[in-house]
C-alpha positions as CSV (number, residue, x, y, z in Angstrom):
1,M,47.2,-11.5,62.1
2,Y,47.6,-7.8,62.1
3,A,44.8,-6.9,59.7
4,P,41.5,-8.5,59.0
5,Q,41.4,-10.6,55.8
6,H,38.7,-10.1,53.3
7,G,37.3,-11.6,50.1
8,Q,34.4,-11.0,47.8
9,I,32.0,-12.9,45.5
10,A,29.3,-11.7,43.1
11,T,25.8,-12.7,44.0
12,P,22.3,-12.0,42.5
13,I,21.9,-9.2,45.0
14,G,25.3,-7.6,44.5
15,F,28.8,-8.2,45.7
16,V,29.2,-9.9,49.1
17,T,32.3,-9.0,51.0
18,M,33.4,-11.1,53.9
19,I,35.9,-9.8,56.6
20,A,37.5,-12.1,59.1
21,T,40.2,-12.4,61.7
22,D,42.1,-15.7,62.1
23,E,39.4,-16.8,64.6
24,W,36.0,-15.6,63.4
25,L,34.0,-13.7,60.8
26,I,33.5,-10.1,61.8
27,S,31.5,-8.6,58.9
28,V,29.5,-9.5,55.8
29,Q,28.7,-6.5,53.6
30,I,26.2,-6.9,50.8
31,G,25.9,-4.8,47.7
32,R,29.1,-3.0,47.9
33,R,31.1,-2.3,44.8
34,P,34.0,-4.5,44.0
35,V,37.0,-4.2,46.1
36,R,40.5,-5.5,45.6
37,P,40.6,-8.5,47.9
38,S,43.5,-9.4,50.0
39,P,44.8,-13.0,49.8
40,P,41.9,-14.7,51.6
41,S,42.5,-16.7,54.7
42,P,41.1,-20.3,54.9
43,L,38.2,-18.9,57.0
44,V,37.3,-16.3,54.4
45,R,37.5,-18.9,51.6
46,E,35.2,-21.3,53.6
47,G,32.8,-18.4,54.3
48,L,32.6,-17.4,50.7
49,A,32.2,-21.0,49.6
50,Q,29.2,-21.4,52.1
51,I,27.7,-18.1,50.8
52,A,28.0,-19.4,47.2
53,A,26.4,-22.7,48.2
54,W,23.6,-20.8,50.0
55,F,22.8,-18.8,46.9
56,A,22.9,-21.9,44.8
57,G,20.4,-23.7,47.1
58,R,22.9,-26.3,48.3
59,L,23.1,-25.0,51.9
60,T,20.5,-23.8,54.4
61,D,22.5,-23.4,57.6
62,F,25.9,-21.8,58.0
63,T,28.7,-23.5,60.0
64,L,31.1,-20.6,60.5
65,P,32.6,-19.1,63.6
66,L,31.1,-15.7,64.2
67,A,32.6,-12.9,66.2
68,P,30.8,-12.8,69.5
69,A,28.1,-10.2,70.1
70,S,29.1,-7.3,72.4
71,S,27.0,-8.6,75.3
72,S,25.5,-11.8,76.6
73,R,22.1,-10.4,75.9
74,G,23.1,-9.5,72.4
75,Q,24.4,-13.1,72.0
76,A,21.1,-14.5,73.2
77,L,19.1,-12.3,70.8
78,R,21.4,-13.3,67.9
79,A,20.9,-17.0,68.7
80,A,17.1,-16.5,68.6
81,L,17.5,-14.8,65.2
82,I,19.7,-17.6,63.9
83,A,17.1,-20.1,65.0
84,V,14.4,-18.7,62.7
85,P,14.1,-21.6,60.2
86,Y,15.3,-21.3,56.6
87,G,12.5,-20.4,54.3
88,Q,10.3,-18.9,57.0
89,T,9.7,-15.4,58.3
90,I,8.7,-14.0,61.7
91,S,7.6,-10.6,62.9
92,Y,9.7,-8.4,65.1
93,G,7.1,-8.8,67.8
94,A,6.8,-12.6,67.5
95,L,10.6,-13.0,67.6
96,A,10.8,-10.6,70.6
97,A,8.2,-12.8,72.5
98,L,10.2,-15.9,71.8
99,A,13.4,-14.3,72.9
100,G,11.9,-12.6,76.0
101,S,12.7,-9.2,74.6
102,G,11.0,-6.2,73.0
103,A,10.3,-5.6,69.4
104,R,12.4,-2.5,69.3
105,A,15.4,-4.5,70.6
106,I,14.9,-7.0,67.8
107,G,14.7,-4.1,65.3
108,Q,18.0,-2.7,66.6
109,L,19.6,-6.1,66.4
110,C,18.6,-6.4,62.8
111,A,19.5,-2.8,61.9
112,R,23.0,-3.2,63.4
113,N,23.6,-6.8,62.3
114,P,27.2,-7.0,61.0
115,L,26.7,-10.5,59.6
116,P,23.6,-10.4,57.3
117,L,22.8,-13.8,55.6
118,L,24.8,-15.6,58.3
119,V,22.6,-14.0,61.0
120,P,19.4,-14.0,58.9
121,C,17.8,-10.6,59.7
122,H,16.1,-10.7,56.3
123,R,13.7,-13.3,57.8
124,V,12.2,-10.7,60.2
125,T,9.3,-8.7,59.0
126,A,7.1,-6.0,60.3
127,A,3.6,-6.6,61.6
128,G,1.2,-8.2,59.1
129,G,4.0,-9.5,57.0
130,K,5.2,-6.1,55.7
131,L,8.8,-6.2,54.7
132,G,10.1,-3.4,56.9
133,A,13.7,-2.2,56.5
134,Y,16.8,-4.0,55.5
135,S,20.2,-2.5,56.1
136,A,22.1,-4.4,53.4
137,A,22.3,-4.0,49.6
138,D,19.3,-2.4,48.1
139,G,17.2,-2.4,51.3
140,P,13.7,-3.8,51.1
141,E,14.2,-5.0,47.5
142,S,17.1,-7.2,48.5
143,K,15.1,-8.4,51.6
144,A,12.2,-9.4,49.3
145,W,14.6,-11.2,47.0
146,L,16.2,-13.1,49.8
147,I,12.8,-14.1,51.3
148,A,11.5,-15.3,47.9
149,H,14.8,-17.1,47.2
150,E,14.5,-19.1,50.4
151,A,10.8,-19.8,50.0
152,R,11.4,-21.0,46.4
153,L,14.2,-23.3,47.5
154,Q,12.4,-24.5,50.6
155,S,9.5,-25.6,48.4
156,M,11.9,-27.5,46.2
157,I,13.5,-29.2,49.2
158,T,10.0,-30.1,50.5
159,L,9.0,-31.6,47.1
160,A,12.2,-33.6,46.9
161,A,11.9,-35.0,50.4
162,P,11.1,-38.8,50.4
163,A,7.6,-39.7,51.5
164,P,7.3,-41.3,55.0
């Protein structure tokens, strides 16, 4: 393919635009104004379907091929971020300790994340549970909405789980 393919869906926090090559997703942009989509590739269609299912509460983990990070260290930090469980938050410092890194490196990882939602940087908070920044959509307001959305759905999943 000569040009990346893209598609877009409306969500409660704005339009989500997904950009992909034939092999992997390279970008998720949140809150952008509508764009004229190109004919979406199968990967973009699947990605948008998974995003829609996530917002509807039918999906908690994405199974999509993501473009690799620019370094092996970046890939390891991204994996640590993806491992933060759905419906939970973690501080920059706590995630840094788990990943064997520094809090500033985690902050940079989140600030430069080209794949928000799929790489859930919204789950990372500042010390004491303060929201901190969010680079997508309406910033901290969108981050608060995403955290509350996951917490609400997580509690519904927990309530619906069969008793042991």
